[in-house]
C-alpha positions in Angstrom: 141.1 -14.2 153.0 139.5 -12.7 155.9 137.8 -14.6 158.5 134.3 -13.9 159.8 135.5 -11.4 162.1 135.6 -7.6 161.5 137.5 -5.1 163.5 136.7 -1.5 163.4 140.1 -0.2 163.9 142.0 3.0 164.6 145.6 2.2 164.0 146.9 4.9 166.0 145.2 3.4 169.1 147.1 1.1 171.2 144.1 -0.8 172.4 142.9 -1.1 168.9 146.4 -2.5 167.9 146.5 -4.9 170.8 142.9 -6.4 169.8 144.3 -6.8 166.5 147.3 -8.6 167.4 145.3 -10.9 169.9 142.8 -11.7 167.1 145.7 -12.7 164.7 147.4 -14.6 167.7 144.3 -16.6 168.1 144.9 -17.8 164.4 142.0 -15.6 163.0 142.5 -12.9 160.1 139.9 -10.4 160.5 138.5 -7.9 157.9 140.0 -4.6 159.0 138.1 -1.3 158.7 140.0 1.8 159.4 136.9 3.7 160.1 138.5 7.1 160.3 139.0 6.8 156.8 136.1 4.9 155.4 133.5 6.7 157.9 130.3 5.4 159.2 126.6 5.7 158.0 123.7 6.2 160.3 122.0 2.9 159.4 125.4 1.1 159.8 125.8 2.5 163.3 122.2 1.7 164.3 122.7 -1.7 163.2 126.0 -2.2 164.8 124.6 -0.8 168.3 121.7 -2.7 167.9 124.0 -6.0 167.7 125.8 -4.8 170.7 122.9 -4.1 172.7 123.9 -0.5 173.5 122.6 3.0 173.1 124.6 5.2 170.9 126.1 7.1 173.9 127.5 3.9 175.2 129.7 3.6 172.2 130.6 7.6 172.4 134.2 8.4 172.9 134.4 11.1 175.2 138.3 11.2 175.8 140.0 13.6 173.6 136.9 14.5 171.5 134.5 17.3 171.3 131.6 14.9 172.7 131.1 17.2 175.9 131.4 20.4 174.0 128.6 19.4 171.7 126.4 18.3 174.4 126.5 14.5 173.2 126.8 13.1 176.6 122.9 13.6 177.2 121.6 13.9 173.6 119.4 11.4 172.0 120.6 8.4 169.8 119.8 10.3 166.6 122.0 13.4 167.4 124.7 11.2 168.7 124.8 9.0 165.8 124.6 12.1 163.4 127.7 13.5 165.1 129.5 10.3 164.8 128.9 10.2 161.0 130.1 13.7 160.8 133.1 12.9 163.0 134.0 9.3 163.1 136.5 9.7 165.8 133.4 10.0 168.2 133.0 6.2 168.1 134.8 4.4 170.9 137.1 1.6 169.5 137.8 -1.0 168.6 134.4 -2.5 167.9 134.6 -6.3 166.7 131.8 -7.7 164.9 131.2 -11.6 164.2 127.9 -12.9 162.6 126.7 -13.7 166.1 127.7 -10.7 168.1 129.6 -7.5 168.3 131.3 -5.7 171.3 133.5 -2.6 172.0 136.6 -4.5 173.1 137.9 -2.3 175.6 139.7 -3.7 177.7 141.6 -5.9 175.5 140.6 -9.0 177.1 137.0 -8.5 176.2 137.8 -9.9 172.7 138.3 -13.4 174.0 134.6 -14.0 174.3 134.2 -13.3 170.6 137.1 -15.8 169.6 
């Protein structure tokens, strides 16, 4: 049974895999969401970013994406979120959510504060 931790996970990402390993090494079993397969909704992202205390641009993955070409690095939250919904790879990973907090766990050690 899944613990009260959710990891929005990209299995192709080494950081995401390491964070998942760290959670499991701490004796927790997270709910694993492969967001590249399930996608995002705008309300889901807005709620997650609010819980994280960040603007959408702060959770924007710019490396190896079309973020710069699409002008997202200076766009408003609504435009960034719409792009993230259209192309889930634009969301930086991994994001960990618990009932109390959510964080982008990059670097890997960031997850320790949530465990």
